[in-house]
C-alpha angles and dihedrals in degrees: 000000000000125000097236098082092040092052089048091054092049092047091053090049091051092051092050091046091067087069097049125104137185145141131260118271112268093006092124091061095061110123094004122116116231119201108208109218100179097160090081111052118228103232137183120252094254099101139264140215146197135212135170098290105012147041124198136200142145112250117231112271094013133099103202119089116249113224111196123197106218093199100043097035093226133130131222126189112222132185122031125301092230110071134055116255135189145183102021114196131184135199128162107326096337135092125188135187142154116260133194098200095115096044097262124069107266131185112243127193125205119202104210096194096050095033088230129146118208129188107224102184133041135176090015138094111237117196123230090259099101124150137172136202122169110314096345130091122188130188143162113257133185100190088122127040108308124345129310138174120255128195126206125194108211094201098050096027090227124148123211130191103225102182131033102183093098087223102081125121144152101043127192127193139204127178090274109024146038120211126187144161116261133189100189090118094052096261131057117279137170121249131174137201123217103218097200094048093038087222134135122225138184115244106174120358096154120135120286129038120312107186145164102028122193123187133205119177102322098333122101118197119194146150120266127203093016108288096339106096136356120238133188128214118202112207089197094060097024091226133125121218133184111246102186132034112179124107100247123113116260124200144161099018124191129190136205115178105304094343123090137178134195143168121256122175092334092311127116112233131195131203149164113244092226096046129069097217124092132184134208114245100171142013137207093034126164096248095186090078118062116247114229131217132198124166108316095341129096119190116198143154139245134179119232128214090279095051096253116145111235129184126236131186127213121200109213092192093056093029093225139111111249132186121261123204135083085257101060111128143081112311126227141150099042125187132176149200135179095287107012141056120196128191144159116257113198123194132165090272107041150338117252133190108230123202115201119196108214094199096049096033089225133131129213131189104227101181126077126233095264095056124103102196130184135181103009120199130192142201128174088272109029144030118205135189141160115254112212093193095059094024088230142119110250131198132201116206102218095198096051099029091231132140124211139168114250095194132036135201092282092076138042112224119199110251089211109035112066134104137189132218118171107306093342122098117192113200143159120240105208092192092069104050089283098305116196111229134181116205119193102217095203096054101021088229116150128215119198109214107176145308114262098191093215140024115298121232089227141341136192141178130208122167111309093349135087126186130190137170121223124189111235095187137323112331089350125103145158129233113215132197124198125195108207091192094064099017092237127149120206131189104223098185131351137190095031135122105253134137110188141012132197136195130230135161103324096335146085119212133196143158115246130189113234117196129207133070098336097033112181147129112274136179124246134175137201117222104220097201096046098035090226134133117223135173114251091218131004099231122132099193133073130014127279111197148173099018118199121190137203126161105333093328131102121197112201146160118252140177100176094115097034122110091222126046092228093054106094131176136183127260132188116210132185114221096193094051093035089224141093120278117267089218118075142163118255123281091246092057115124102200123204133166092004121189133182124210137150107345097331152073121222130189147156112257129187097184087121095052095257123068115259133174113250130187137183128187113223094188141015118279116267113242115251090356111172086007108124106135099220110172093020115120095182099104092265096318121147111237113223096173103251094040143017118233125206126192103242098231090051091049092055092056114103112324098323092117093050088049086057091051092049092050098044135043113252092242088060096058126084139164114241134192123201094002116205093017134102087253094059114136132167145192121198118243093239092052090050092049091052095045117014092190089072089060093043092051091052094049098042094095098042139081119236091251089059093059124095140174110226122198118189121215 
C-alpha cells in the first residue's frame, strides 16, 4: 500500500483535530474523596457466574475474563485483552464465553487445569446465550436462518444442532438435557432435548408466554406468564406445576438442585422448589443481571452511587452477605500515584497487595497466594513491596501485568528502607554496610549511591534527587541531599534533632526540634536551586511532625489548633504558594497511615465503622508522569503485553507512524480513544483508510491527548 492515501488520511485527521476539545484525564476527581471498596468487584454488564471452586466475571473497562478462585482468594485473567467478550460461565474446570476476536461472536472454552484456551465455533455467529454443565456447552447460533440451539461435547469435540425452528433462544443445560425458549408457535414456549436419545420434546406449550428457562438435573424452572409466576416442569413426570403464587413480579430465576432464586422488585428472593414460601435474602440488587446460585453460595449484582455494577456473595449456610474478591480483607499501608493506589489487604488466610486504578475504578490483587508482602509502594508504572517469604524486594509492572524479583539471595535488602519514584527504586543493601542502591525497574540497571554504614532514620527519592537522614549521636542527625545527575552529596543541615526528610519539587522538607523558651517541632525546607534553608511556617506554637512531600505539597501532623497537645490532625501545605491547600478531606474523616504520592493523598479511614482506603487528588495528573520508556524499543510505544500503544500526536511526528506500519500488519493496527476505560472505542486502520468518516465519528468526542494508535502483536 502506498503512503499517499495514508498521508491524506492523517492530514485530514490533524485538520479536524484543531477543532477538538476535551479535559485532562482524572481532572474531574481533583478535590473529591474516593472511597475504595475493593471487596466488591466493579464488573461490566455482560454477566457473571459461580461454581463450586470458581467465580467468573469481566471487570469494568477490561476485556479479559476474571477467573476468581473462591478457596484461594486469587484472581487470574483469561482470554486476550484485545477482543470484546460477554456472558462468562463456569462449571468444574471449564470456563466459556462469547468472543468477538474473529469478527463474529464465537464460543471460547478455557481449560483451567491445563491453562488452555480453545475456540469452539468458527464461521458462525453465536449469541450471548452460552451455558455450560459438566462436559456440555450450549449456545444460541444464527448461522442458518433464524436462531437455533447448538450443543458441544467437550470430551468428544462433537457439535450437535439441537433445535431447527429458527426461533430458539436462552438455552440451559444439565448433564442429560438441554432446555430453551422457543417462539415457533407464535408465543414463547419451553422445549427440551434429551441428549442420550437425541430427541426434542415439548415441556410447556400452554397459552401465554413461558420464558427464561433454567434446568438442573431433570427439572426446568421458568417464568409463566412472563414475569408473573414461576413454574417447574419435571421431565421425569412430564408435568408442569406452579411454584410461586404471590402477586409480585418475578424475573431472572436460577436453580441449583432444590433451591432456586429470582429477582422481585429489586430484591433477591430464595425458595425451595417443593415449597410455596419464599424469603428475601438481599435488597437493592441489580435485577437486569441474572443472579447465580451454586451450592450454598449466591452471586448477585448491585449498583453503587456512581452507577457501577458490583458483585456480592450471599452464604446460605451462614445466612449472611460476604465479600467476594481476592482483595477482601482489612486494608493497611496505602500509597498513591497519579493514576493508582496500592495497599495491603489482610484476611485470616493471607495478605495481598491490591492495585486500584483510579481512572477505571477497579481493583486487582497483584500478589499470589504464596506471597507474604509488606509495605507496598506505587508509581504510575510499577508497584513494589518487600516479600517476607522470599526476603526480597518484588516489583509488579503495571503495563505488562508481570511480577519479578528485584533482589536475589546475594543481597540483603532492608524490609523497611526503600522508596519508589517512577521506574526508580531506592533501597538499602544491609549486606554491604548499608549500601544505598537505585535500581531502574525498566532496565534492571543498578546505580550504587553510597555506603551509609548504619540504618538511616529515613530516605526518599524524587527525580534526580535522593535524601536521607543519618543519626550522628543521640538526638543529633544530619540531613543529606544527593544529586544523581552530577553525583554530588550535600549536607543540608547537621547536628540537629530530626527524624525524617522528604523530597518534593525542588525542595527537601523535614521536622526539626528547636529548643529554648518555645521548644517545639517545626517544619523547615531546603530550596535546592537556591541552596537555602527556610521555615515552612512562622509559628512558634504547637508541633509539626512527620512531613511527607509530593509535587509542591507537604502533608504533616499538627496540633497547633488543638485544645490538647496530644490531639493531632493532618494538614496539607503548598510550598510554592506558601499557603494551605484549597483541597481537603471531609471534616468527618478519621485519617490513619496517610501517604502522599503523585497528585494525591491516601489514607485508612474508619469513619464508617470498618476501615477503608480513601484517596483525594489535590491537583491534576501530570501527563506522562513516571512514563520514561527505558528498555522499550517500540518508537516510544507503551508495551501492554498483547499490544503496543502509541500516543497519537507522538505517532504523527516524523516517520513514527510509518515505522509502525512497517513493523505491524495493517490488520493489527487500530485507532483507539479513551483506552483502558469504560468509554474505550476503536476503529481499525483498514476501515479508517477505506472510510475516514468512521474515524472522525470515533474521535469527535475526544481530545487529541485521549487518542492512541494501538498495534497488536
